[in-house]
C-alpha positions in Angstrom: 23.1 130.9 63.1 20.9 128.5 61.2 21.3 125.9 63.9 20.0 128.4 66.6 17.1 129.4 64.4 16.1 125.8 63.7 16.3 124.9 67.4 14.1 127.9 68.4 11.6 126.9 65.7 11.6 123.3 66.8 10.6 124.4 70.3 7.8 126.5 68.9 6.6 123.6 66.7 6.6 121.3 69.7 4.6 123.8 71.8 2.0 124.4 69.0 1.8 120.7 68.1 2.6 121.2 64.4 3.9 117.7 63.6 4.8 118.3 60.0 6.8 121.5 60.8 8.5 119.7 63.7 9.4 116.7 61.5 10.8 119.0 58.7 12.8 121.1 61.1 14.3 118.0 62.7 15.4 116.8 59.3 17.2 120.1 58.8 18.8 119.8 62.2 19.9 116.3 61.4 21.6 117.6 58.2 23.4 120.3 60.3 24.6 117.6 62.9 25.8 115.5 60.0 27.8 118.4 58.7 29.3 119.1 62.2 30.4 115.4 62.4 31.7 115.2 58.9 35.2 116.1 60.0 35.4 119.5 58.2 36.9 120.9 61.5 35.5 124.4 61.0 32.4 126.4 61.9 29.5 126.2 59.5 29.4 129.3 57.3 26.5 130.9 55.4 27.5 129.1 52.2 27.4 125.7 54.0 23.9 126.6 55.4 22.6 127.4 51.9 24.1 124.2 50.6 22.3 122.1 53.3 19.0 123.9 52.7 19.3 123.7 48.9 20.0 120.0 49.1 16.9 119.6 51.4 14.8 121.6 48.9 16.0 119.4 46.0 15.2 116.2 47.9 11.6 117.4 48.6 11.1 118.6 45.0 12.3 115.3 43.5 10.2 113.3 46.0 7.1 115.4 45.3 7.5 114.9 41.6 8.0 111.1 42.0 4.9 110.8 44.3 2.8 112.9 41.8 3.9 110.7 38.9 2.9 107.6 40.9 -0.5 109.0 41.7 0.2 109.5 45.4 -1.0 113.1 45.6 -1.3 112.9 49.4 2.4 112.2 49.8 3.3 114.7 47.0 1.4 117.4 48.9 3.2 116.6 52.1 6.6 117.0 50.4 5.4 120.4 49.0 4.4 121.5 52.4 7.9 120.5 53.8 9.4 122.3 50.9 7.6 125.5 51.8 8.9 125.2 55.4 12.5 124.7 54.3 12.3 127.7 51.9 11.5 130.0 54.8 15.2 129.7 55.7 16.6 130.4 52.2 17.0 133.8 50.7 14.1 135.1 48.7 13.8 133.1 45.5 14.1 135.1 42.2 11.3 135.1 39.7 11.7 133.6 36.2 12.0 137.1 34.8 14.7 138.2 37.3 16.7 135.0 36.4 16.3 135.7 32.7 17.4 139.3 33.1 20.5 138.1 35.1 21.4 135.5 32.5 21.1 138.0 29.6 23.5 140.3 31.3 25.9 137.4 32.1 25.8 136.2 28.4 26.7 139.7 27.2 29.5 140.0 29.8 31.0 136.6 29.0 30.6 137.0 25.3 28.8 133.6 25.0 27.5 133.1 21.5 25.9 129.6 21.4 25.4 126.3 23.2 29.2 125.5 23.1 29.6 128.4 25.5 27.2 127.1 28.1 30.0 126.5 30.6 31.0 130.1 30.5 27.5 131.1 31.6 26.4 128.3 33.9 29.4 128.4 36.3 29.2 132.1 37.2 25.4 132.0 37.1 25.1 129.2 39.7 27.8 130.8 41.8 25.9 134.1 41.9 22.4 132.6 42.2 23.1 129.8 44.6 20.2 129.6 47.1 18.3 132.2 45.2 17.2 130.2 42.2 16.6 126.6 41.2 19.5 125.3 39.1 17.1 123.5 36.7 15.4 126.8 35.9 18.7 128.6 35.5 19.9 125.9 33.2 16.7 126.0 31.2 16.9 129.8 30.7 20.6 129.7 29.8 19.9 127.0 27.2 17.0 128.9 25.7 18.9 132.1 25.5 22.0 130.5 24.0 20.1 128.4 21.5 18.1 131.5 20.3 21.5 133.3 19.8 22.7 130.6 17.4 
């Protein structure tokens, strides 16, 4: 499904002459092809698609941060634009408040009390929020909530 969507979008980007979009879509297609050739011997499912896209998002965020720190704002901006394109294919991202609300419910459900219980919360949180929230933000919120409980 993702593969078909990417191929359709590539054709559109080629026709419109949008080089950045074309380059970004081709990088996603390359990751899909890499998955297909990895020897998994099964069709790609929606979880695999989200994993591929999430990895692409993480790469762009890290690169943008490194470019910004090096004073290369032109390259950082390019990475951010690529990031926006990739995120079009991911489920809607949750807001900080929505993540915090989810984490609070999870903490009460798991009975987590302090930082020693972080594993009880992070595992289920990342399983449920995969593709919907940045893992760094989830971790930050979980740590804040658990340290304020102590």
